[in-house]
C-alpha positions in Angstrom: 7.4 14.9 -10.5 7.3 11.6 -8.8 9.3 8.4 -9.6 8.2 4.8 -9.3 11.6 3.3 -8.1 10.3 -0.4 -8.3 7.8 -2.1 -10.6 7.7 -5.1 -12.8 6.5 -4.1 -16.2 7.7 -7.3 -17.8 5.2 -9.4 -15.9 2.3 -10.8 -17.7 -0.3 -8.8 -15.9 0.9 -5.9 -18.1 1.4 -7.4 -21.4 -1.8 -6.4 -23.1 -1.7 -2.7 -22.1 1.8 -1.7 -21.3 1.8 1.4 -23.4 -1.5 2.6 -21.6 0.1 1.9 -18.2 3.1 4.0 -19.0 0.9 6.7 -20.4 -1.3 6.8 -17.3 1.7 7.0 -15.1 3.1 9.9 -17.1 -0.4 11.6 -16.9 -0.3 11.2 -13.2 3.1 12.9 -12.9 5.3 9.8 -12.5 8.1 10.9 -14.7 10.4 7.7 -14.4 9.9 4.1 -13.7 12.4 1.4 -12.9 11.4 -2.1 -14.0 13.0 -4.6 -11.8 14.8 -7.8 -12.8 13.9 -11.1 -11.2 15.8 -13.5 -13.5 19.0 -12.5 -15.5 18.1 -15.1 -17.9 15.1 -12.9 -18.9 17.0 -9.8 -18.9 16.5 -9.3 -22.6 12.8 -8.9 -22.1 13.5 -6.0 -19.7 15.8 -4.2 -22.3 13.0 -4.6 -25.0 10.8 -2.5 -22.6 13.3 0.0 -21.9 14.1 0.4 -25.6 10.4 1.2 -26.2 9.9 3.8 -23.5 12.3 6.6 -22.8 11.1 7.1 -19.2 11.5 3.4 -18.4 14.9 2.2 -16.9 15.7 -1.3 -15.4 18.0 -3.3 -13.1 19.7 -6.6 -13.6 19.6 -9.5 -11.0 18.0 -12.6 -9.6 15.2 -12.5 -7.0 15.7 -14.6 -3.9 12.8 -16.8 -5.1 14.8 -17.8 -8.1 18.2 -17.9 -6.5 18.7 -21.7 -6.9 18.1 -21.2 -10.7 20.7 -18.9 -11.2 23.8 -19.6 -8.9 25.8 -19.8 -12.2 25.3 -16.1 -12.6 28.6 -14.4 -11.4 29.4 -10.9 -10.2 31.3 -10.4 -13.5 28.2 -11.3 -15.4 26.2 -8.8 -13.6 28.9 -6.0 -14.0 29.0 -6.6 -17.7 25.2 -6.6 -18.3 24.9 -3.5 -16.2 27.1 -1.6 -18.7 24.0 -1.1 -20.7 23.0 2.7 -20.5 19.3 1.8 -19.3 20.6 -0.4 -16.4 20.5 1.8 -13.3 20.6 -0.8 -10.5 21.6 -4.4 -9.5 18.8 -6.8 -8.2 16.4 -7.5 -6.9 18.1 -9.8 -4.5 18.0 -10.6 -0.8 16.3 -13.1 1.7 12.9 -14.4 1.8 12.2 -16.7 4.6 8.4 -16.3 4.4 7.9 -18.4 1.3 11.4 -20.1 1.2 11.1 -20.8 -2.5 14.8 -21.3 -2.8 17.2 -22.8 -0.2 18.3 -20.2 2.3 22.1 -21.0 1.4 21.3 -20.3 -2.2 19.5 -17.0 -1.3 22.5 -15.8 0.8 25.0 -16.9 -2.0 23.2 -15.0 -4.5 22.8 -12.0 -2.2 26.7 -11.7 -1.8 27.2 -12.1 -5.4 25.1 -9.2 -6.2 26.6 -7.2 -3.4 30.0 -7.7 -5.1 28.6 -6.4 -8.5 26.9 -3.2 -6.7 30.2 -2.5 -5.0 32.2 -2.7 -8.2 29.7 -0.8 -10.3 28.5 1.9 -7.9 24.9 0.9 -8.8 22.4 0.7 -6.0 21.5 -2.9 -4.9 17.7 -3.4 -4.7 17.2 -5.5 -1.7 14.4 -7.7 -0.9 13.8 -8.6 2.7 10.9 -10.9 4.2 10.9 -12.6 7.6 14.7 -12.4 7.5 15.5 -9.2 9.2 18.4 -10.5 11.3 20.1 -12.3 8.5 19.7 -9.4 6.0 21.3 -7.0 8.6 24.1 -9.3 9.3 25.0 -9.7 5.7 24.8 -6.0 5.1 27.0 -5.3 8.1 29.5 -8.0 7.2 29.8 -7.0 3.6 29.8 -3.2 4.1 32.9 -3.9 6.3 34.5 -5.2 3.2 33.8 -2.0 1.2 30.8 0.1 1.1 28.1 -0.2 -1.5 24.7 1.8 -2.2 21.5 -0.1 -1.5 17.8 0.3 -1.0 15.6 -1.7 1.3 12.8 -2.0 -1.1 9.0 -2.3 -0.3 10.0 -2.0 3.4 7.8 -4.0 5.7 10.3 -5.1 8.1 11.0 -4.2 11.8 12.5 -0.9 13.0 16.0 -2.5 13.6 16.5 -3.3 10.0 15.6 0.2 8.9 18.0 1.5 11.5 20.9 -0.8 10.4 20.1 0.0 6.7 20.2 3.8 7.2 23.3 3.5 9.5 25.1 1.7 6.6 24.2 4.4 4.1 21.1 2.7 2.6 17.8 4.1 1.6 14.3 2.9 2.6 11.6 2.6 0.0 7.6 2.4 0.9 5.1 0.7 -1.2 1.4 0.5 -1.0 1.6 -1.3 2.4 2.2 2.0 4.0 -1.4 3.0 3.2 -2.9 -0.1 4.6 -5.1 0.4 7.7 -3.2 -2.1 9.8 0.1 -0.6 8.9 0.3 2.0 11.8 3.7 0.4 13.0 5.2 0.7 9.5 4.1 4.5 9.4 5.8 5.0 12.7 9.0 3.6 11.3 8.7 6.0 8.2 8.6 9.0 10.5 12.1 7.9 11.9 13.7 7.5 8.5 15.8 10.4 7.6 14.1 12.5 4.8 17.1 12.3 2.6 16.8 8.5 2.7 13.1 8.0 1.7 11.8 6.7 -1.4 8.3 5.5 -2.8 7.5 2.7 -5.1 4.7 0.5 -6.3 6.1 -3.0 -6.6 3.4 -3.2 -9.4 1.6 -5.5 -10.1 1.4 -6.2 -6.3 0.3 -4.3 -3.3 -2.0 -1.8 -4.8 -2.4 1.2 -2.3 -5.7 2.4 -0.9 -8.0 3.4 -2.4 -7.0 0.8 -5.1 -6.4 -2.2 -2.6 -7.4 -5.3 -4.1 -6.7 -4.3 -7.8 -3.9 -5.0 -9.9 -1.3 -2.3 -9.1 0.4 0.1 -11.6 3.0 2.8 -11.6 0.4 5.6 -11.6 -0.8 4.5 -8.2 2.5 5.6 -6.5 0.9 8.8 -6.2 -1.4 7.5 -3.4 1.5 6.1 -1.4 3.4 9.3 -1.7 0.3 11.1 -0.3 0.2 8.9 2.6 4.0 9.3 3.3 3.6 13.0 3.1 0.8 12.9 5.8 2.8 10.5 7.8 5.9 12.7 8.0 4.1 16.0 8.1 4.8 17.6 4.6 2.9 18.6 1.6 2.3 16.3 -1.5 4.6 18.6 -3.5 7.3 18.5 -0.8 7.3 14.7 -0.8 7.6 14.6 -4.5 10.5 16.9 -4.3 12.2 14.9 -1.4 11.6 11.3 -2.9 12.7 12.4 -6.5 15.8 14.2 -5.3 16.6 11.1 -3.2 15.9 8.8 -6.2 18.3 10.6 -8.6 21.1 10.9 -5.9 20.9 7.2 -5.4 20.2 6.0 -9.0 22.9 8.3 -10.1 23.4 6.7 -13.5 20.0 7.7 -14.8 20.0 11.1 -16.4 18.0 13.7 -14.7 15.0 15.0 -16.9 15.3 18.8 -18.0 13.3 21.4 -15.9 10.5 22.7 -17.7 7.2 24.6 -17.1 6.1 26.4 -13.9 5.8 23.0 -12.0 9.4 22.3 -12.8 8.5 18.8 -14.3 10.7 17.4 -17.0 9.4 15.3 -19.9 
């Protein structure tokens, strides 16, 4: 069994064939999917999806691109909404200095608000970091000093230092289709240095489809290709990377019930 720890099934790209996309993921051995919140004010749309598909869970939070729109969202709001049984994470939140769609001060304020909610709930914080490694690392170090919280550096494409800081503070590192790109040798080198008990895989669908699907719309079933390259990168079999990343996933996303073990392959429904 594999898990797609980060996708966006509520995005319009999937609206016409969501059932088929979930079915293809299951057929590919992807037994759980987490559809990630980008706006708290659209949270109800995520719940509709999780109510429809038993294997789909969600987060609650505000993407840094939308930080200025939701500065009124408090940690208490996030904690309250996260009580829903299908909510297994907080975020995605963080800093994006590549696009700068929101003022950096608003991004930082939202980041700290979500950290407070993750600390209180014990749910993992899903962190977006782009062209902001130093500030993300500084906030993580400062906030961890106030009390630890679980987190994941999602769709990792940053430098080695941020990976090292994240791991040192207890975080996990998740790799997307970027890992499979020909020009990502440096990223693959970083992946070899991440402890195996901190590795995760994801799609970030509909974005960043892995090779051999690059250029297409991404979907959860394609996480198989990223897992395959991660296995080759760290020198294990495809079955072993599935075991490693799935065990890590359920350890981090501890609110999600583990599937029952069934059949010779040990895959749950």
